[in-house]
N, C-alpha and C positions, 0 to 999 in steps of 0.2 A: 429207111421207108420215106416215100414222098407221095404227098397227095392223099386225099380222102379222109374221112371222118373217123374211120376205125382201121387199126391194123390187122388183127385177127379177132375172129368172132367165133366163140364156141357156145355150144348148147349144153350146159352143164347138167339138165335133167336127163340128158342121152349119156352121161359120163364123160363128155369131152374134156380135155385138159390141153393145156398149152405151155410150153417152156420156151421163152425167148432169151436168147444169149447173144451178146456182142451185137446189138441192134442200136441202130440211132436213127432219129427222125428230124427231118429238116423243120418241123413244127407243125405239121399237119401230116398225119395225126399227131397229137401231142403225146408225150411219154405216158400220161395217164390214160389215153385211148388206145395204146397200143394193143391192148387186149380187152375186149368186152364180153359179158357173158350175156347169154339170151335163154329164155325158156323155149326151148324146141317145140315144134308143132307138126301136124300132118303135113304132107306135101301139097303144095300150092298155097299155103297159108303163110303169113309173115309171123316170125317168133317175136316176143315182147323181149325189150332190152330189161335185164335186171340191174346190170352195174358194170363199171370198168374199173381197170386197174390191177395192180398185183393182189393176189390171194392165193389160197390153196389150190386152185384151178388154173390160175394165170402166175406163173412163176417167172419172174424177171431176174436176170443176172447180167450185169454190164449192159443195161439199157439207158438210153440218154438222147440228148440233143447233138446233132452233128455239128 
């Protein structure tokens, strides 16, 4: 990944999950921001950020810096 503040964004209240495998970042987004969780909302509204990083919704395997 190269550029941007977040790699993957998921809406956990809608049941979204992400599994990142063999991914590297050049520093932006950081490895901590490769997966961020949001509270999804209705179309046309911006979701609120809940947090970022690996957890049961955002699973990381071999993720690091390039």
